[in-house]
C-alpha positions in Angstrom: 30.5 -25.2 33.9 33.6 -23.1 34.4 31.7 -20.1 32.9 29.1 -20.2 35.7 30.8 -21.6 38.8 34.0 -20.5 40.6 35.0 -24.2 41.3 34.4 -27.2 39.1 35.5 -30.7 40.2 36.1 -33.5 37.8 35.7 -36.7 39.9 36.1 -40.3 38.9 38.2 -43.4 39.5 41.9 -43.3 39.3 43.3 -43.6 35.7 39.9 -42.9 34.1 41.1 -39.9 32.1 40.6 -36.9 34.4 44.1 -35.4 33.7 43.7 -36.0 30.0 40.4 -34.1 29.9 41.9 -31.3 32.0 44.8 -31.0 29.5 42.3 -30.7 26.7 40.5 -27.9 28.5 43.7 -26.1 29.2 44.8 -26.4 25.6 41.6 -24.6 24.4 41.6 -22.0 27.2 42.4 -18.4 26.5 44.1 -16.4 29.1 46.5 -17.4 32.0 46.5 -21.0 33.2 48.3 -22.5 36.2 48.5 -26.2 36.8 49.4 -28.0 40.1 49.8 -31.8 40.2 49.8 -32.8 43.8 51.6 -36.0 43.0 54.5 -34.0 41.7 57.0 -33.1 44.5 57.9 -29.9 42.8 54.2 -28.7 42.7 53.8 -29.8 46.3 56.7 -27.6 47.2 55.1 -24.7 45.3 52.0 -25.1 47.5 54.0 -25.3 50.8 52.3 -22.1 51.7 49.1 -22.5 49.7 47.6 -19.0 50.4 50.7 -17.2 49.2 50.9 -19.5 46.1 47.2 -19.3 45.1 46.1 -15.8 46.1 47.9 -13.9 43.3 46.8 -16.2 40.5 44.4 -15.2 37.7 42.6 -17.1 35.0 42.2 -20.9 35.3 43.9 -22.7 38.1 44.0 -26.5 37.8 44.7 -28.7 40.9 45.2 -32.4 40.1 44.7 -35.1 42.7 43.2 -32.7 45.1 42.1 -35.6 47.4 45.7 -35.7 48.7 45.4 -32.2 50.2 41.8 -31.8 51.4 42.9 -28.9 53.6 42.9 -26.8 50.4 39.1 -26.7 50.3 38.6 -24.1 53.0 41.2 -21.9 51.4 39.5 -22.2 48.0 36.3 -20.9 49.7 38.1 -17.8 50.9 39.6 -17.2 47.5 36.4 -17.6 45.4 34.5 -15.3 47.9 36.8 -12.3 47.1 34.7 -9.4 45.7 36.5 -9.4 42.3 37.7 -13.0 42.3 40.1 -13.2 39.2 40.4 -17.0 39.2 38.4 -20.1 38.3 39.5 -23.4 39.9 39.3 -26.8 38.2 40.1 -29.5 40.7 40.5 -33.2 39.9 39.8 -35.8 42.5 39.6 -39.6 42.7 37.1 -39.6 45.6 33.4 -38.7 45.8 32.3 -35.6 47.6 31.1 -37.6 50.6 34.6 -38.9 51.1 36.1 -35.4 50.5 34.0 -34.1 53.3 35.7 -30.8 53.4 34.8 -30.0 49.8 31.1 -30.5 50.3 31.1 -28.5 53.6 33.5 -25.7 52.7 32.5 -25.1 49.1 28.7 -25.6 49.4 27.0 -23.5 46.7 30.3 -22.7 45.1 31.4 -26.0 43.5 29.9 -28.1 40.7 30.8 -31.8 40.3 31.3 -33.4 36.9 31.6 -37.2 37.2 33.9 -38.8 34.6 33.3 -42.4 33.7 35.2 -44.9 31.6 35.0 -45.1 27.8 31.6 -46.0 26.5 30.1 -47.3 23.2 29.5 -43.9 21.8 33.2 -43.1 22.2 34.8 -46.4 21.0 32.2 -47.5 18.4 29.9 -50.5 18.1 32.6 -52.6 16.3 34.4 -52.9 19.6 31.4 -53.8 21.8 32.6 -57.2 22.9 36.1 -55.9 23.5 34.8 -53.1 25.6 32.7 -55.5 27.7 35.7 -57.8 28.3 38.3 -55.1 28.9 36.1 -52.5 30.6 36.2 -48.7 30.1 39.5 -47.7 31.7 41.3 -46.1 28.7 44.6 -47.9 29.3 42.8 -51.2 29.5 40.4 -50.6 26.6 43.1 -49.2 24.2 46.0 -51.6 25.2 47.8 -53.1 22.2 46.9 -56.6 23.2 44.6 -58.5 25.6 47.6 -59.6 27.6 48.6 -56.0 28.2 45.0 -55.1 29.1 44.9 -57.9 31.7 48.3 -56.9 33.1 47.3 -53.3 33.5 44.1 -54.2 35.3 45.9 -56.5 37.7 48.4 -53.7 38.4 45.6 -51.2 39.0 44.0 -53.5 41.6 47.3 -53.8 43.5 48.1 -50.1 43.3 44.6 -49.0 44.2 44.6 -51.1 47.4 48.2 -50.6 48.5 48.7 -46.9 47.6 45.6 -45.0 46.6 43.3 -45.9 49.4 46.0 -45.3 52.1 46.7 -41.9 50.6 43.0 -41.1 51.2 43.4 -41.9 54.9 41.8 -45.4 54.7 43.3 -47.5 57.5 41.7 -50.8 56.4 44.4 -53.5 55.6 44.7 -54.0 51.8 44.3 -57.8 52.0 40.9 -57.4 53.8 39.7 -54.9 51.2 41.0 -57.2 48.4 39.0 -60.1 49.8 35.8 -57.9 50.1 36.3 -56.5 46.6 36.7 -60.0 45.2 33.7 -61.3 47.1 31.6 -58.4 45.8 32.5 -59.5 42.3 30.7 -62.8 43.0 27.7 -60.8 44.4 27.7 -58.5 41.3 24.1 -57.7 40.3 22.7 -59.0 43.6 21.0 -57.3 46.5 23.4 -56.3 49.3 23.3 -58.7 52.3 25.4 -57.1 55.0 24.8 -59.9 57.6 26.1 -62.6 55.2 29.2 -60.7 54.3 29.9 -59.7 57.9 29.8 -63.4 58.9 32.2 -64.3 56.1 34.7 -61.6 57.3 34.1 -62.0 61.1 33.3 -58.3 61.5 30.1 -56.4 62.3 27.5 -55.5 59.6 28.4 -51.8 60.2 32.1 -52.4 59.5 31.5 -54.3 56.3 29.0 -51.6 55.2 31.7 -48.9 55.9 34.1 -50.9 53.6 31.5 -51.0 50.9 31.0 -47.3 51.1 34.7 -46.7 50.8 34.8 -48.7 47.6 31.8 -46.9 46.3 33.2 -43.4 47.2 36.3 -44.3 45.2 34.2 -45.2 42.1 35.2 -48.9 41.9 31.8 -50.2 43.1 28.3 -49.0 42.1 25.4 -49.1 44.6 22.1 -49.0 42.8 19.7 -47.8 45.4 16.2 -49.3 45.7 13.1 -47.3 44.7 10.2 -47.6 47.0 6.9 -45.8 47.4 3.5 -46.5 48.9 2.2 -49.3 46.7 0.7 -51.5 49.3 3.5 -54.0 48.8 6.5 -55.1 50.8 9.5 -53.8 48.8 13.2 -54.4 48.9 15.1 -51.6 50.6 18.7 -52.7 50.3 20.9 -51.6 47.3 22.1 -53.8 44.5 25.8 -54.1 44.2 27.8 -53.9 40.9 31.5 -53.7 40.3 31.6 -50.4 38.4 33.8 -51.5 35.5 33.2 -54.7 33.6 37.0 -55.2 33.0 37.7 -54.8 36.6 35.0 -57.3 37.4 36.5 -59.9 35.1 40.0 -59.3 36.7 38.5 -59.9 40.2 36.8 -63.0 38.9 40.1 -64.1 37.4 38.6 -64.1 33.9 41.0 -63.1 31.2 39.6 -64.1 27.8 36.3 -64.1 26.0 36.2 -67.9 26.0 36.7 -68.0 29.8 33.9 -65.4 30.2 31.5 -67.5 28.1 32.1 -70.4 30.5 31.8 -68.4 33.7 28.6 -68.6 35.8 28.6 -64.8 36.3 28.5 -64.1 32.6 24.8 -63.1 32.7 25.4 -60.7 35.7 28.5 -59.3 34.0 26.5 -58.5 30.8 23.7 -57.0 32.8 26.1 -54.6 34.6 27.8 -53.6 31.3 24.5 -53.0 29.6 23.2 -51.0 32.6 26.3 -48.8 32.5 25.8 -48.1 28.8 22.1 -47.2 29.2 22.9 -44.9 32.1 25.6 -43.2 30.0 23.3 -42.9 27.0 20.5 -41.3 29.1 23.0 -38.9 30.7 21.6 -39.9 34.1 23.2 -38.9 37.4 23.7 -41.6 40.1 21.0 -40.1 42.3 18.5 -40.6 39.4 19.1 -44.3 39.0 17.3 -47.1 41.0 16.1 -50.6 40.8 12.7 -51.8 42.1 11.7 -55.1 43.6 8.7 -56.2 45.6 8.8 -59.3 47.9 5.7 -60.5 46.0 7.7 -61.0 42.8 7.6 -57.8 40.7 11.0 -56.2 39.9 12.8 -53.9 37.5 16.5 -53.9 36.8 16.8 -50.1 36.3 14.4 -47.2 36.9 15.6 -43.8 36.0 13.7 -40.8 37.4 14.2 -37.2 36.4 11.4 -34.9 37.4 8.1 -36.4 36.2 10.0 -38.6 33.6 10.4 -42.3 34.4 12.3 -44.7 32.3 12.2 -48.5 33.0 14.7 -51.0 31.7 15.2 -54.8 32.0 18.4 -56.5 30.9 18.1 -60.0 29.4 21.1 -61.9 27.9 19.0 -63.9 25.4 18.5 -63.8 21.7 14.7 -63.8 22.0 13.5 -61.7 25.0 9.9 -62.3 26.2 7.6 -60.4 28.4 7.0 -61.7 32.0 4.5 -61.2 34.8 7.2 -59.3 36.7 7.6 -56.8 33.8 3.9 -56.2 33.7 3.9 -55.6 37.5 6.7 -53.0 37.1 4.8 -51.3 34.3 1.6 -50.9 36.3 3.0 -50.3 39.8 5.6 -47.7 38.7 3.3 -46.1 36.1 5.8 -46.4 33.3 4.9 -45.2 29.8 7.1 -47.9 28.3 9.5 -50.6 29.4 12.6 -51.3 27.3 14.1 -54.8 27.4 17.8 -54.5 26.4 19.2 -57.7 24.9 22.5 -58.5 23.0 21.0 -58.2 19.6 20.9 -55.9 16.5 17.2 -55.0 16.2 14.5 -53.1 18.0 11.0 -54.5 17.9 7.7 -54.2 19.9 6.8 -56.8 22.5 3.5 -57.1 24.2 1.7 -54.0 25.6 3.9 -51.1 26.3 7.2 -53.1 26.1 9.8 -53.2 23.3 13.1 -55.1 22.9 16.1 -52.9 22.1 19.3 -54.6 20.9 22.4 -53.2 22.7 23.9 -52.4 19.3 20.9 -50.1 18.7 21.2 -48.2 21.9 22.6 -45.0 20.4 19.9 -44.9 17.8 16.8 -46.0 19.7 17.1 -44.7 23.2 17.0 -40.9 23.6 18.8 -39.0 26.4 16.8 -37.7 29.3 15.1 -34.3 28.9 15.5 -31.5 31.4 18.5 -30.5 33.5 
């Protein structure tokens, strides 16, 4: 990306590994490199007059935690538009482009975004599948020396995120209110968004609770899976499905600490669905705007529809040892014109089901599901 674009942004949740990735890039980079960490007072002082600090630099310039200084984006546009621009900029941010509005406006056509997610099965190995589900993909949670340390880290993350990170982004919502919403969303995990119901629970308007949801989405702690709808002659669901983005964070918000507690929890099925969905999306290499769910009010539905160009992939997630085809699956196959529908289940085998359906064990994901083709 850095070879073809003047500005590349690594975006993702706090503590997901953006700085570590940037350090690896810097270590392999030939030529001059300059690094600014905007959480370091010394680096902030160096950028007191940003144009004077950045204009003479050559090679790779890394700016970490750029969301704390969004006024840098118009300056970056000026610098990269120089006739013989000698620098490439790698910026790291913990907020989506729509929240960093100046980045999308000032650097349109000049910036490429690389989303960085938590650790996945292909990175940690199948032997740790259940641990990855329980602890989630944040590196310090996944790799903690003990489960107790993992739980403590996630609890600290929730507190720091609400009390420091969001206010640093200019979010004025009181932390206790966002904590209540985040916890409530954990109980809605895997369900269709119902703004009116949540608004009544909070005593605010539907527009206000929707704004809070968008804030949590833009800071990568909540996933909104958008509905797919087209002219099928059916009434279709047009509200998004809501997931807590990381399974470990979901369990923290549900006050689930151990595998035994998770097994007894009523949200275990929804938790497994969200975890498996994340792993499939990662395996496919799908971008957020390529991922949907589909549901018709007459009964047909599909947990995950991935669309890239003319390619359509359909997935159902069933936490059962013996998945079976259903009328709803057949409806999705025919209405969405899928070549095949994969039913992902927590097993170790892949086998054909009826028609154009097959069951794929989650442990077979890396072998039996191919990444998307095309760009």
